[in-house]
N, C-alpha and C positions, 0 to 999 in steps of 0.2 A: 152601445148605451148599457146603463146599468140594466133600462126596463126592456131588456129582449129585443130591442130593435136592434138593427145591424149598423155596425160604423161604415160612413163614406171617406173616400180618401181622395187626396187631389194633391195639388203642387204648387207650390210658389214661386213664382218667379220675379223678381225684381227689375231686370235679370241681373246675375253680375256676369260677368266678362273684363277679366284680366286686360289692361291697356296693353295692347301692341297686337290685338288682335285685329282682323278686317271687319269692320262694324256690320257690312251687309251681309258677310258671312256665317257673322255671332247671330242675327235674327232672324236668319234662314235657320242654322241649327235649333233657336229657338221654336222655330214653327215645327223644326220635325218633331223635335221631343213633343210638343202637344199631340199631333200624329201618332207617335206612339202609344202617349197614355191611353187615346183613343181606341187604340186598338187593344191596350191590354186591359179594360174597362174599369181605369180610374175615375173617379164621378168628378172631379173640377179639375179646373187649371186657370191661375191668376197671375195677372198681367200687370206692373207698377208704374208710376209715373215718376221721374225725376228725370232733370235738365240740364245738371250740373255734376263734377265730378268726373265724370268721363268712365265711368265702370258700370252706374247700371242706366244702360243706355236704352230704356224706349221711354220715349217722349209721350206718347197717348194710348193708354191701352185701351182704349175705344177701339182706333183704328190699326190697334195688330189683334182686335178680339174679331174685326171685319175679313180679316185676313185668315185668320186661325179657324173660322166658322167655315171657310169655304172647304175647308181640307181634311175636316171634322165632323161626324156625323152625331154622336151620341154626348158627349161630353159638353157640362156648361162653363162656362166659360164666364171668369169674374176679374172686374178694376178690381187692385189690388197695390194700392188704392187708388182711385181720384183723389188728388189732392185739392177739397172743395174752397181754400182761400183763394186761389189762382184763377177760378172761371165765376163768371155770373153765372148764378146758378139757374136762372132761366133756358140759358142757351145750354148748359148742361143738362137740363132734364130735355131738352129737345132731341139735343143728340143722342142721350139714352134711350127713348123712347123710338127714336128710328134705328137704334141698333137690337132692341127688345125684338122688333120687327123682321130685322134682319137675319135674326139668328133662330129665331122661329121661338123666342122667351127659353134660350138657353142664356139669359144673360144674368150674370149677377151683379148688381151695383154696389161694391167696397168701398168708402168714403171714409176719407183720413183730411187730417188738417195739413199735412205736407212733413216730412222727415228729415231734409235735409237741410240744412244751417244756410247751404251756398245757395239754393234756391231762392228760400226767400229774402236772403240778403240782396240778388240781383234786381229784383223781382220791389224793392224798398219795403218790404215786407215786415214789422218785427213780428222776432217769435211770439211775445208775449202776448199778444194780440189772434195767434191763428188760432187757439182751442175756439174762442168765442166767435172768432170770423165762421168757423167750421160749424157751429150749431146755428147759426143764423141762415146759413147757407143750407143747412140738411131738411130746418124745419120748413122753410119755403119750398124747396126741392118736393118734401113729403107731401105738403101742401097740393103742389101743381099735379103731383099724381095722384090724391087721394079724393080732389074735388073735380068740379063742373067749372064751379063760379070763379068768376075773373076775381085775382089779389092785389093786394097794394101792398107794399112793402118798401121801408124807408131806413138805412145804414148809413154807418160814416163808411160807406165803401161799395155799395149796391143801390141802385133803384130799381123798383119793379111797379111799371102804374096798367091797372086793369090784363093785368098777365096770367094768363091760362093755355092748355097746349092746343095746338092747332090739330095734333091727333092723339087720338089714346093710346096706351101703351098696348101691347100684343100682349102678353101676360096680364093674367086676372090675381087682383086688383092694378099690379104693378109688379115691375122686377121686382126679387127679394131685396132686399136693402140688410149689407150688415157693416159695420161701424168698427174699424180696428182700435185695436187698444196694445200698446208696450209695456208701457211703466208709469203711467200715470192712472188715476181713476177716471179720466175724461171719457174712452171709450164705453168702457162699463156703464159711466153714470147717463150716456147719451142711449144706450144701445137701449135702459130698463125707460126712459122715460119717452122715448117716440117708439118705443115697439118693433125695434130693429135685431138684428142677427149682431152675435159679439165676434169678432175676428181677433185672437188674440195671438199675436204677429212676436214677443217676446221669445226670443231666438236661445233662451236658457230656460229648462224646465225650474229649475233651482231659482229663478229671478225674484227679487221680493218686491212690496212694496202694491199698490192695488190693483195693478193689471196680473199679478201671479195667480196663476192657474187655480191656487188655493184660497185663493179669495175673490174672484173678479165675478164668480156668479151671484154672489153674497149679492154686492153692489148693484148689480143689472135686478135682483127679485127686489130689492130694499126701492130703486127707483121709479120700477116699474108699481111698485105696491102705492108709493107718493103721486105718480103722474096718471094713480087709475088704470092706468093698462090690466090686462089681463097677465095672469100670471105666465110669465115666461119659459118658453119649452127649449131643454135643454138639448133637445134634436138642432137647435140653430147654434149653437154654441161650436165654432172651429178653433181648433187649436193646432200653431206650428210646431215642426220637430227638425231637429238637423238631422240626417244620416247618410252616408254609403254603405252598401249594401256587396257582397261579395259571395262565394264559396266557401271560403276561410276567413279567421278574421287575418291572418297574413298577409292574404291576398286586397284584403280591404285595405290595409295602410300599405301596401303597395300601391293599389290605384291611386291613392289621395297624394301620394307626393306628387304627381301631376301639377295640382293647384293650390291647394288647402295654404304651403305659407302663404302664396299673395292674397288670398280670399284673408286670413288674419290679419297681414299688414292693411291692408281697407278699412277693415274696420275698428283699426289702432290709429287711421291717419284720416283719410278725405274725407271718412262717409259720418266722420264726428262721434263716432260711437266706441264703448269698450271693444275689445275683442271680443271676441264669438264665446271661447271657452276659458278656463281659468290661463292663469297666465302663468307661462313657458317660455320664464324669461332665464337667465343665468349665464352659463357657460355655453359659446357658440354652439348649436347641434346641427348633425345632417338632417336633408329633406327628410328621411323617413325616423330619426329620432323626434322632431320637432311634431310629425302626423302623431306616431306614437302616445306620446307626452297629449294626446287632444283625447286619443280615442280612450284614453283612462279617466276623462273629464266624464260626471253625471249628466251635460248637456248634451252629447250627440251620442251617435252611434256608428259607430264605423267596424264593421263587421258582418253576420250574420242573419239570416231571418230571421232564427231565433232568438239574436240577441233584440232584433227588432220588435218581435212580438214581447218579449217579456219587457223595453221600455215602454212600449204603448200602454200594457195591461197597469207597469206604476201609474204612466198617467192619468188611466183613467182609476184609479182610486186615488189618485193626490184629488185630481178635480173633482170627483163625488161624478164625474159622467157626461161625456159630450156627443155630440153628432156627426164630427168629420175632425181625422187628423190630415193638415196639411205636413207633406215636404218642402223641408225649404229648396228650392231649384239653386244648383249652383256647378261651380265650375272645378270641382277638388278633382276631379278624373277624368281622363278621356274621353271624348264623346261615344267610343263602343263599351267602355265601362260604365260608367252614367247608363247607358240604355238597358244595358245586362241586368245593373242595379233597379231601374225599374220593373223588368222583366222578375225578377228573383221577389220582389215586393207584389208582382201583382200573380205568381206561379204562389204564394207560399204564405206571406202576409196578409192580404185581402181575403181570403176565400178562409181565411181563420178566424175573420171578425164580421166576415160577410155571413156567418152561420152555413157555408157552404159545405162543408167538410163532415159533419155530424151525417145527414141522411145517407152518403155512400159509406161511411163504413160500417153503419147502423144493419145497411144492405148486406154488406160481405159478410161481417159479422152473424146475420142469419141464415144466410146462404152457408155459412160454414156449420153455423151448430143441426139444418135439416140433410146435413148431406149424406150421413146414414142412412137416417130415414127413408128420404127421396132419393137418391140414387141407385139404394139397394132394389128398389119396385125397377126406375128405370133400364136398370141393367136384368133383370127380369125380363123386363120386356121386349129389349134387343135378343133375351136371348130364346124367348118363346118366339118372337119372328123368325128366327134362323131356322127352330129347331120344325118349324112350320116349312119353312121353303123345301128343306131338307127333304120332307117327308112327299112336300105335294109333287118333287123331282122324282123321288124313287117310285 
């Protein structure tokens, strides 16, 4: 953060698992990764909700968080995100309160309108209505979280009669609420209007539009002022980035030949989104050449911890400051190399931004500077002790 507060770090799992993997083992791998993040000192892990496409296979982030909470001790666990138009807000609020208790306050409630057009199609939801439906649901959930009195709501897709929560949240006054933003200004507008955190999920730092990191926070501040909300705190802003780290850039490129081409094909196909990085079209490429082209993009880091530090520092400068950097969870590399990437991040990148390196370095330099002054006296003390011993023996 620009005000001197340490940066927080987490990983955002949709999750992505190429078709052909055993779904049971893929979900187990997701849980194992969260266990590793907890050991390595990451602050957060997020889990998505998707129901079609066959690639992002967690259907309920709440169920997954309940399982992950039993395997971890410290890390916060976020719904990344619950698609609000798919659920009655009263039932969703009640489930979240239960999860808040089961995790002892480690829950973060991330909300969005729903990202996959195929999900909306199956349920007969018009994508044009999803952002309006999301706001209606979010307002209702926050009213349930924040109030004791029964509330009534009438919309064209849900009804609430004398609604209240039978159990209050474990967290006070309720779990942190974060609103997702990808391209449109809807997310930043809702974050400002309702006093929620902002979850910037555009997978390209160079993306344009109102949700781009160079513009999003201005929208949050404007809407907060219009709604009479307190000035928003940048520490509540989370920004997503995409990277894989290894001991060398060459090794990082080799690692990503494992699964990056399939990942890119998914984002150009079934997901309904544009590919992650710049167009790598042209003549057919080998897997290594394909990855090398991605590595040249400003949108990703396929390299070393030093590359990651430089990338995050650029994001901080471009955005004006945020509170948490989230790594996109992916299957670019084999499981052991993915865990190694997290380990390198925790060993070198995380402490750089947590402010944990300055004090040991200063202490070491102080000891070096004092060496001649202090160690000479220590040596004299040793010599005196030896001389005294010899004299006594004599």
